[in-house]
C-alpha positions as CSV (number, residue, x, y, z in Angstrom):
1,M,-213.3,110.1,-174.2
2,S,-215.0,107.0,-172.9
3,Q,-212.9,103.9,-172.4
4,Q,-213.7,100.6,-174.3
5,V,-214.4,97.8,-171.9
6,D,-212.2,95.4,-173.9
7,D,-209.4,97.9,-174.3
8,I,-208.8,99.8,-171.1
9,K,-205.9,102.2,-171.5
10,P,-203.8,103.6,-168.6
11,S,-203.0,107.3,-168.5
12,Y,-200.2,106.7,-171.0
13,P,-201.0,106.2,-173.8
14,L,-204.6,107.3,-173.2
15,F,-203.6,111.0,-172.8
16,R,-201.8,110.8,-176.2
17,D,-205.1,110.3,-178.0
18,D,-206.1,113.3,-180.2
19,E,-209.1,114.1,-178.1
20,Y,-207.1,114.4,-174.9
21,K,-204.3,116.4,-176.7
22,D,-206.9,118.8,-178.0
23,M,-208.5,119.1,-174.5
24,L,-205.2,119.9,-172.8
25,K,-204.2,122.3,-175.6
26,N,-207.5,124.2,-175.1
27,K,-207.0,124.3,-171.4
28,R,-203.5,125.6,-171.7
29,E,-204.4,128.3,-174.3
30,N,-207.6,129.6,-172.6
31,F,-207.3,129.0,-168.9
32,E,-203.6,129.1,-168.0
33,E,-201.3,132.1,-167.8
34,V,-198.6,130.5,-169.9
35,H,-195.3,132.0,-170.8
36,S,-194.0,131.5,-174.3
37,Q,-192.1,128.3,-175.0
38,E,-189.0,130.5,-176.0
39,L,-189.0,132.1,-172.5
40,I,-189.5,128.7,-170.8
41,D,-186.6,127.2,-172.8
42,E,-184.4,130.2,-172.2
43,T,-185.0,130.0,-168.4
44,F,-184.5,126.2,-168.4
45,L,-181.1,126.6,-170.1
46,W,-180.1,129.3,-167.7
47,T,-180.8,126.9,-164.8
48,T,-178.2,124.5,-166.2
49,T,-175.4,127.0,-166.1
50,K,-172.5,127.6,-163.7
51,E,-173.9,131.0,-163.0
52,Y,-177.2,129.5,-161.8
53,Q,-175.4,126.9,-159.8
54,E,-173.5,129.6,-157.8
55,L,-176.8,131.3,-157.0
56,N,-178.5,128.0,-156.3
57,F,-175.9,127.1,-153.7
58,Q,-176.5,130.4,-151.9
59,R,-180.1,129.4,-151.1
60,E,-181.0,129.7,-147.4
61,A,-184.7,129.9,-146.9
62,L,-185.9,127.3,-149.4
63,T,-185.6,123.6,-149.8
64,V,-186.4,121.9,-153.1
65,N,-186.8,118.1,-153.0
66,P,-185.0,117.5,-149.7
67,A,-183.7,113.9,-150.0
68,K,-185.0,113.2,-146.5
69,A,-188.2,112.6,-144.6
70,C,-189.3,113.5,-141.1
71,Q,-188.7,111.9,-137.8
72,P,-192.0,110.0,-137.2
73,L,-191.6,108.1,-140.4
74,G,-188.5,106.5,-138.9
75,A,-190.2,105.9,-135.6
76,V,-193.0,104.0,-137.4
77,L,-190.6,101.8,-139.2
78,C,-188.8,101.0,-135.9
79,A,-192.0,100.1,-134.2
80,L,-193.1,97.9,-137.0
81,G,-190.1,95.7,-136.3
82,F,-191.4,94.6,-132.9
83,E,-193.8,91.6,-132.4
84,K,-197.5,92.5,-132.4
85,T,-196.8,96.2,-132.0
86,M,-199.0,99.0,-133.3
87,P,-197.2,102.2,-134.3
88,Y,-199.2,105.1,-132.8
89,V,-198.5,108.7,-133.8
90,H,-199.7,111.5,-131.5
91,G,-200.8,113.9,-134.1
92,S,-203.1,114.4,-137.0
93,Q,-204.5,111.9,-139.4
94,G,-202.8,113.6,-142.4
95,C,-199.4,112.9,-141.0
96,V,-200.1,109.2,-140.5
97,A,-201.6,109.0,-144.0
98,Y,-198.3,110.3,-145.3
99,F,-196.3,107.7,-143.4
100,R,-198.5,104.9,-144.5
101,T,-198.6,105.8,-148.1
102,Y,-194.9,106.4,-148.2
103,F,-194.2,102.8,-147.0
104,N,-197.1,101.4,-149.1
105,R,-195.6,102.7,-152.2
106,H,-192.1,101.4,-151.4
107,F,-192.9,98.0,-150.0
108,K,-196.1,97.4,-151.9
109,E,-197.6,96.2,-148.6
110,P,-200.4,97.4,-146.2
111,I,-198.9,99.3,-143.3
112,A,-200.5,99.3,-139.9
113,C,-200.3,102.6,-138.1
114,V,-202.7,104.8,-136.2
115,S,-203.1,108.3,-135.0
116,D,-205.2,110.0,-132.3
117,S,-206.6,112.5,-134.8
118,M,-205.5,115.7,-133.3
119,T,-207.3,118.7,-134.8
120,E,-207.5,122.5,-134.1
121,D,-209.0,122.1,-130.6
122,A,-206.2,119.7,-129.5
123,A,-203.6,122.2,-130.9
124,V,-205.1,124.8,-128.5
125,F,-206.0,122.8,-125.4
126,G,-203.5,119.9,-125.7
127,G,-203.9,116.4,-126.9
128,Q,-204.3,114.4,-123.6
129,K,-207.9,113.6,-124.3
130,N,-207.0,112.4,-127.8
131,M,-204.4,110.1,-126.4
132,M,-206.7,108.6,-123.7
133,D,-209.3,107.8,-126.3
134,G,-206.8,106.8,-128.9
135,L,-204.9,104.3,-126.7
136,E,-208.1,102.7,-125.5
137,N,-209.5,102.4,-129.0
138,C,-206.3,101.1,-130.5
139,K,-205.9,98.4,-128.0
140,A,-209.6,97.4,-128.3
141,T,-209.8,97.5,-132.1
142,Y,-206.4,96.1,-133.2
143,K,-205.4,94.1,-130.2
144,P,-201.7,94.7,-130.2
145,D,-199.4,93.4,-127.5
146,M,-197.7,96.8,-127.4
147,I,-198.4,100.3,-128.6
148,A,-195.3,102.4,-129.6
149,V,-196.0,106.2,-129.5
150,S,-194.2,108.9,-131.4
151,T,-195.0,112.6,-132.0
152,T,-195.5,115.1,-134.9
153,C,-194.8,118.8,-135.3
154,M,-198.2,119.8,-133.8
155,S,-197.9,117.9,-130.6
156,E,-194.3,118.9,-130.2
157,V,-194.9,122.6,-130.8
158,I,-197.6,122.8,-128.1
159,G,-195.3,120.8,-125.7
160,D,-197.4,117.6,-125.1
161,D,-195.8,115.4,-122.5
162,L,-196.0,111.8,-123.7
163,N,-194.9,110.3,-120.4
164,A,-197.5,112.2,-118.4
165,F,-200.2,111.5,-120.9
166,I,-199.5,107.8,-121.1
167,N,-199.4,107.5,-117.3
168,N,-202.6,109.5,-116.9
169,S,-204.3,107.2,-119.5
170,K,-203.3,104.2,-117.4
171,K,-204.4,105.8,-114.1
172,D,-207.8,106.6,-115.6
173,G,-208.2,103.0,-116.8
174,H,-208.0,103.5,-120.6
175,V,-205.3,100.9,-120.8
176,P,-204.1,98.6,-118.1
177,E,-201.3,99.8,-115.8
178,D,-199.0,97.0,-116.9
179,Y,-199.7,97.4,-120.6
180,P,-196.5,98.3,-122.5
181,V,-196.6,101.7,-124.2
182,P,-193.0,102.8,-125.0
183,F,-192.7,106.2,-126.5
184,A,-190.3,108.7,-128.1
185,H,-190.5,112.4,-128.9
186,T,-189.9,112.8,-132.6
187,P,-190.3,116.4,-133.6
188,S,-190.5,116.7,-137.4
189,F,-188.9,120.1,-137.6
190,V,-185.5,118.8,-136.6
191,G,-183.5,115.8,-137.7
192,S,-184.9,113.4,-140.3
193,H,-186.4,109.9,-140.6
194,V,-183.1,108.3,-139.4
195,T,-183.2,110.5,-136.3
196,G,-186.7,109.3,-135.6
197,W,-185.7,105.6,-135.9
198,D,-182.9,106.2,-133.4
199,N,-185.2,108.1,-131.0
200,M,-187.8,105.4,-131.1
201,F,-185.4,102.5,-130.6
202,E,-183.8,104.3,-127.7
203,G,-187.3,104.8,-126.3
204,M,-188.0,101.1,-126.6
205,A,-184.7,100.1,-125.0
206,R,-185.2,102.6,-122.2
207,Y,-188.8,101.5,-121.5
208,F,-187.9,97.8,-121.2
209,T,-184.5,97.8,-119.6
210,L,-183.6,101.1,-117.8
211,N,-185.2,100.2,-114.5
212,Y,-184.5,96.4,-114.7
213,M,-180.7,96.2,-114.9
214,E,-180.1,94.7,-111.4
215,D,-180.0,91.1,-112.6
216,K,-178.4,91.8,-116.0
217,E,-174.9,90.5,-116.8
218,V,-173.0,91.2,-120.0
219,G,-172.5,88.0,-122.0
220,S,-174.7,85.8,-119.8
221,N,-177.1,84.9,-122.7
222,G,-174.4,84.0,-125.2
223,K,-175.9,86.2,-127.9
224,I,-175.0,89.4,-129.7
225,N,-177.4,92.1,-130.5
226,I,-177.9,93.5,-134.0
227,V,-179.5,97.0,-134.3
228,P,-180.2,97.6,-138.0
229,G,-181.2,101.2,-138.0
230,F,-183.5,102.7,-140.6
231,E,-183.3,99.8,-143.1
232,T,-185.7,99.4,-146.0
233,Y,-183.9,96.6,-147.9
234,L,-185.5,93.4,-146.6
235,G,-182.7,91.4,-148.1
236,N,-180.3,93.0,-145.7
237,F,-182.1,91.5,-142.7
238,R,-181.9,88.1,-144.4
239,V,-178.2,88.4,-145.4
240,I,-177.1,89.4,-141.9
241,K,-179.1,86.6,-140.4
242,R,-177.7,84.1,-142.9
243,M,-174.0,85.2,-142.3
244,L,-174.5,84.9,-138.5
245,K,-176.1,81.5,-138.9
246,D,-173.2,80.4,-141.1
247,M,-170.9,81.4,-138.3
248,G,-172.9,79.6,-135.6
249,V,-173.6,82.9,-133.8
250,D,-176.7,83.3,-131.6
251,Y,-178.2,86.8,-132.0
252,S,-181.1,89.0,-131.4
253,M,-182.2,91.3,-134.3
254,L,-183.5,94.3,-132.4
255,S,-186.3,95.7,-134.6
256,D,-187.0,93.2,-137.3
257,P,-189.7,94.2,-139.8
258,E,-188.6,91.6,-142.4
259,E,-191.8,89.5,-142.2
260,V,-194.5,92.2,-141.6
261,L,-193.2,94.1,-144.7
262,D,-193.2,91.0,-146.9
263,T,-196.2,88.9,-146.1
264,P,-197.4,86.3,-148.5
265,A,-200.6,86.3,-150.5
266,D,-202.0,83.0,-149.2
267,G,-205.5,84.1,-148.3
268,E,-204.7,85.1,-144.7
269,F,-204.3,88.8,-143.7
270,R,-201.6,89.5,-141.2
271,M,-201.7,92.8,-139.5
272,Y,-198.7,91.6,-137.4
273,A,-196.0,89.1,-138.5
274,G,-192.6,88.3,-137.0
275,G,-190.7,91.0,-135.2
276,T,-188.5,91.3,-132.1
277,T,-190.3,90.0,-129.1
278,Q,-190.6,91.8,-125.8
279,A,-188.5,89.0,-124.2
280,E,-185.7,89.7,-126.6
281,I,-185.5,93.4,-125.9
282,K,-185.7,92.8,-122.2
283,D,-182.8,90.2,-122.5
284,A,-180.7,92.4,-124.7
285,P,-178.4,93.8,-122.0
286,N,-177.3,90.2,-121.3
287,A,-175.7,89.9,-124.7
288,H,-171.9,89.9,-125.3
289,N,-172.2,93.1,-127.3
290,T,-174.4,95.2,-129.5
291,F,-173.6,95.8,-133.2
292,L,-174.9,99.0,-134.8
293,L,-175.2,98.4,-138.6
294,Q,-175.7,102.1,-139.3
295,P,-173.8,103.9,-136.6
296,W,-173.9,107.4,-138.0
297,H,-177.6,107.7,-137.3
298,L,-177.8,105.7,-134.1
299,E,-176.1,108.2,-131.7
300,K,-178.7,108.0,-128.9
301,T,-178.9,104.2,-129.2
302,R,-175.1,104.0,-128.9
303,K,-175.0,106.2,-125.8
304,F,-177.8,104.2,-124.2
305,V,-176.3,100.8,-125.0
306,S,-172.9,102.0,-123.8
307,N,-174.0,103.7,-120.6
308,T,-176.9,101.5,-119.5
309,W,-176.2,98.1,-121.0
310,K,-172.4,98.5,-120.5
311,H,-171.7,97.2,-123.9
312,E,-168.5,98.3,-125.7
313,V,-170.1,98.9,-129.0
314,P,-167.6,98.0,-131.8
315,K,-166.5,101.0,-133.9
316,L,-167.6,99.8,-137.3
317,K,-169.0,101.3,-140.4
318,I,-172.0,99.9,-142.4
319,P,-171.2,96.4,-143.7
320,M,-171.3,97.3,-147.4
321,G,-168.7,96.3,-149.9
322,L,-165.6,94.2,-149.4
323,E,-163.8,96.0,-146.6
324,G,-167.0,96.9,-144.7
325,T,-168.2,93.3,-144.7
326,D,-164.7,92.0,-143.8
327,A,-164.6,94.3,-140.8
328,F,-168.1,93.3,-139.6
329,L,-167.4,89.6,-139.8
330,M,-164.0,89.9,-138.1
331,S,-165.5,91.9,-135.3
332,V,-168.3,89.4,-134.8
333,S,-165.6,86.6,-134.7
334,E,-163.6,88.5,-132.2
335,V,-166.5,89.2,-129.9
336,T,-168.0,85.7,-130.0
337,G,-165.0,83.5,-130.5
338,K,-166.6,81.9,-133.6
339,E,-164.5,81.4,-136.7
340,I,-165.5,82.8,-140.1
341,P,-166.5,79.6,-142.0
342,E,-165.2,78.5,-145.4
343,A,-168.6,79.2,-146.9
344,L,-168.3,82.9,-146.3
345,A,-164.6,82.9,-147.4
346,K,-165.8,81.4,-150.7
347,E,-168.6,83.9,-151.0
348,R,-165.9,86.7,-150.5
349,G,-163.8,85.1,-153.2
350,R,-166.7,85.0,-155.6
351,L,-167.2,88.8,-155.1
352,V,-163.5,89.4,-155.8
353,D,-163.9,87.3,-159.0
354,M,-166.9,89.4,-160.0
355,I,-165.0,92.6,-159.4
356,T,-162.2,91.3,-161.6
357,D,-164.6,90.3,-164.4
358,S,-166.3,93.7,-164.5
359,H,-163.6,96.2,-163.5
360,A,-162.7,97.1,-167.1
361,W,-166.3,98.4,-167.6
362,L,-166.5,100.2,-164.3
363,H,-163.0,101.6,-163.9
364,G,-163.1,105.4,-164.1
365,K,-166.8,105.7,-164.4
366,R,-168.1,108.9,-162.6
367,Y,-171.1,108.8,-160.3
368,A,-173.3,111.3,-158.4
369,L,-175.1,109.9,-155.4
370,W,-177.3,110.8,-152.5
371,G,-179.0,109.2,-149.5
372,D,-178.7,108.7,-145.8
373,P,-175.3,109.1,-144.1
374,D,-174.5,105.4,-143.6
375,F,-175.7,104.3,-147.0
376,V,-173.8,107.0,-148.8
377,Q,-170.6,106.2,-146.9
378,G,-170.9,102.5,-147.6
379,M,-171.7,103.1,-151.3
380,V,-168.8,105.5,-151.7
381,K,-166.4,103.1,-150.2
382,F,-167.6,100.3,-152.5
383,L,-167.4,102.5,-155.6
384,L,-163.8,103.3,-154.6
385,E,-163.1,99.6,-154.3
386,L,-164.4,99.1,-157.9
387,G,-162.2,101.9,-159.3
388,C,-165.2,104.2,-159.8
389,E,-165.1,108.0,-159.1
390,P,-167.9,109.3,-156.9
391,I,-167.7,112.9,-157.9
392,H,-170.8,114.4,-156.4
393,I,-171.7,113.1,-152.9
394,L,-174.8,114.7,-151.3
395,C,-176.3,114.0,-147.9
396,N,-179.0,116.3,-146.6
397,N,-179.2,114.8,-143.1
398,A,-175.4,114.5,-142.4
399,N,-173.3,116.6,-140.1
400,K,-169.8,118.2,-140.3
401,R,-168.2,115.2,-138.6
402,W,-169.6,112.9,-141.2
403,K,-168.3,115.2,-144.0
404,K,-164.8,115.3,-142.4
405,E,-164.7,111.5,-142.2
406,M,-166.0,111.2,-145.8
407,E,-163.2,113.5,-147.0
408,G,-160.7,111.4,-145.2
409,I,-162.0,108.2,-146.9
410,L,-161.8,109.9,-150.3
411,S,-158.3,111.3,-149.7
412,E,-157.0,107.7,-149.3
413,S,-158.0,106.7,-152.8
414,P,-156.9,108.1,-156.2
415,Y,-160.5,107.6,-157.3
416,G,-161.6,110.2,-154.7
417,A,-159.4,113.0,-156.0
418,N,-162.1,114.8,-157.9
419,S,-164.9,114.1,-155.3
420,T,-166.9,116.8,-153.5
421,V,-169.0,116.2,-150.4
422,H,-172.1,118.3,-149.9
423,I,-174.1,118.1,-146.6
424,Q,-177.4,119.7,-145.8
425,K,-178.1,120.2,-149.6
426,D,-181.1,119.0,-151.6
427,L,-181.8,117.4,-155.0
428,W,-182.2,120.8,-156.7
429,H,-178.5,121.4,-155.7
430,M,-177.7,117.9,-157.2
431,R,-179.5,119.0,-160.4
432,S,-177.1,121.9,-160.8
433,L,-174.1,119.6,-160.2
434,V,-175.0,117.1,-162.8
435,F,-175.5,119.8,-165.4
436,T,-172.2,121.7,-164.7
437,D,-170.0,118.6,-164.1
438,K,-171.7,115.7,-165.8
439,P,-171.3,112.2,-164.2
440,D,-171.9,109.0,-166.1
441,F,-174.7,107.9,-163.7
442,M,-176.7,109.0,-160.7
443,I,-177.3,106.6,-157.8
444,G,-180.2,107.4,-155.6
445,N,-183.9,107.1,-154.9
446,S,-186.9,107.5,-157.3
447,Y,-186.9,111.3,-157.0
448,G,-183.8,111.4,-159.2
449,K,-185.9,110.5,-162.2
450,F,-186.9,114.2,-162.5
451,I,-183.2,115.1,-162.7
452,Q,-182.7,112.5,-165.5
453,R,-185.7,113.9,-167.3
454,D,-184.3,117.4,-167.2
455,T,-180.9,116.4,-168.4
456,L,-182.5,114.6,-171.3
457,Y,-184.6,117.6,-172.2
458,K,-181.3,119.6,-172.7
459,G,-180.2,116.9,-175.2
460,K,-179.5,113.2,-175.4
461,E,-175.8,113.9,-174.9
462,H,-176.5,115.6,-171.6
463,E,-178.7,112.8,-170.2
464,V,-177.6,111.3,-166.9
465,P,-179.3,107.9,-166.2
466,L,-180.5,107.1,-162.7
467,I,-179.6,103.8,-161.0
468,R,-182.2,103.2,-158.3
469,I,-180.5,102.2,-155.1
470,G,-181.8,103.8,-151.8
471,F,-185.1,104.8,-150.3
472,P,-187.8,105.4,-151.4
473,I,-188.1,103.4,-154.6
474,F,-191.7,104.1,-155.8
475,D,-191.5,103.6,-159.5
476,R,-189.9,100.2,-159.7
477,H,-191.1,97.0,-158.2
478,H,-189.5,94.5,-155.8
479,L,-186.2,96.3,-155.4
480,H,-186.9,96.5,-151.6
481,R,-186.3,92.8,-151.4
482,Q,-182.8,93.1,-152.7
483,T,-179.6,93.3,-150.6
484,T,-177.0,96.0,-150.3
485,M,-175.1,94.6,-147.3
486,G,-172.6,91.8,-147.0
487,Y,-170.7,90.1,-149.9
488,E,-174.1,89.2,-151.4
489,G,-175.2,92.8,-151.3
490,A,-171.9,93.9,-152.9
491,M,-172.5,91.3,-155.7
492,Q,-176.0,92.7,-156.3
493,I,-174.8,96.3,-156.4
494,L,-171.9,95.4,-158.7
495,T,-174.3,93.5,-161.0
496,T,-176.6,96.5,-161.1
497,L,-173.8,99.0,-161.9
498,V,-172.1,97.1,-164.6
499,N,-175.3,96.1,-166.4
500,A,-176.5,99.7,-166.3
501,E,-173.2,100.7,-168.1
502,L,-173.7,97.9,-170.6
503,E,-177.3,98.8,-171.3
504,R,-176.2,102.4,-172.0
505,L,-173.5,101.1,-174.3
506,D,-176.0,99.0,-176.2
507,D,-178.3,102.0,-176.5
508,A,-175.4,104.1,-177.9
509,T,-174.2,101.5,-180.4
510,R,-177.4,100.1,-182.0
511,G,-177.5,102.6,-184.8
512,M,-177.6,100.6,-188.1
513,Q,-174.4,101.1,-190.0
514,T,-173.4,104.1,-187.9
515,T,-172.5,103.0,-184.4
516,D,-173.2,99.3,-184.5
517,Y,-169.6,98.4,-185.1
518,N,-169.5,98.2,-181.3
519,Y,-172.9,96.6,-180.9
520,D,-171.2,93.5,-179.7
521,L,-172.7,90.2,-178.6
522,V,-170.1,89.7,-175.9
523,R,-169.3,92.4,-173.4
């Protein structure tokens, strides 16, 4: 079983060598309580039936592959978007290890984040001592300009008071009185990662502006604010900035992790890079207005911006697809008085041309998709613009108001006639749906690959390919640098969708002298 130094094999194909196959066979036969292959296949086939789907959708006390993560994950991403800020999680080391590895695997970057290592004693007696030591050590070791604190299940269940703990830490001299330590309570057992992002941003805004509004005047700095929400496509930060620059609009991107999550390999390690400055968040109330790019999960932010900053937040949807981008740019133009330049009009025209070129291949194609509320809504609207049919729409972390709005959007298009919206459901529900009412493709994160594998196991004719758009993407590289927003994002999504269809067509028509009559050079 030893490797050869000049021929190192990864696990595949290494585990297909005879010696490994024999070892695994022996383990299975002698040490595992294994059911017969006939029973396994019989049970598998039953899980693909309508009968099983009906039972599956009656589940109440079990979640399988939930298609969401917990609040502190979003809080960490929000904190990473501020200049020289260390995300600090008041909880155990295991939680932070999860957050860091989750982002490591998606962004292929080192992720700075600390915890105050709460253990059993802290769970009984409270975590104030952990926080006092943790804040002091974090500031001394990593030298951030700011520490942004969030919580986990453990610290929330025992009722730790972040405001009191932070103030006591300052009074006892563990960190200076004037050292910025914004915070947010982010209990993992309610909401999801997008809720955590919203809570952390509202905590940031509250910390830096709530008690400093006397000299603030809406519109006095000539800017607009952009709040991206839980955004993991770095290209979306770039495309929004580029469109605003093309319009000549001055802006503040409030939470901007674009640089810290995409640092170059030039011999210099950067624990901190780029990000929204403290000066920018303090100045944010002076902007003309605040644009929320993902309004469905920014409810607390919207209320704070409206009530405290006195901004009339535009009622927009995520700027995805043709109509969504049009609405965003026209609203920016209305607020700032800046005209939409010819360059963006040409870019829009190119998108329309691309849609025209590809519509014959995409028209009527059926999709199953899942993700966060704003992303799913934007993707569904763009699919409808392309003449595609989003038949299975699943969002675990959406509410009934979102479902009602989605059903309204679908009712306005003939391509939404066969669509069904599922909220608070998981990917095991999605598995049933793609077996009983087969779509052409799935659109979602990497976890969908297990559904594709299962559909293929039933037979090639049952396979539903996965198109990887969403978060997290662990098993493909560099997709996080792509764009889903704006006309540019719509072009990239369109390119991905149509080429997935053409790849599948080539795969189906390359049989020599059987199906290759349609193995065409030109598509």
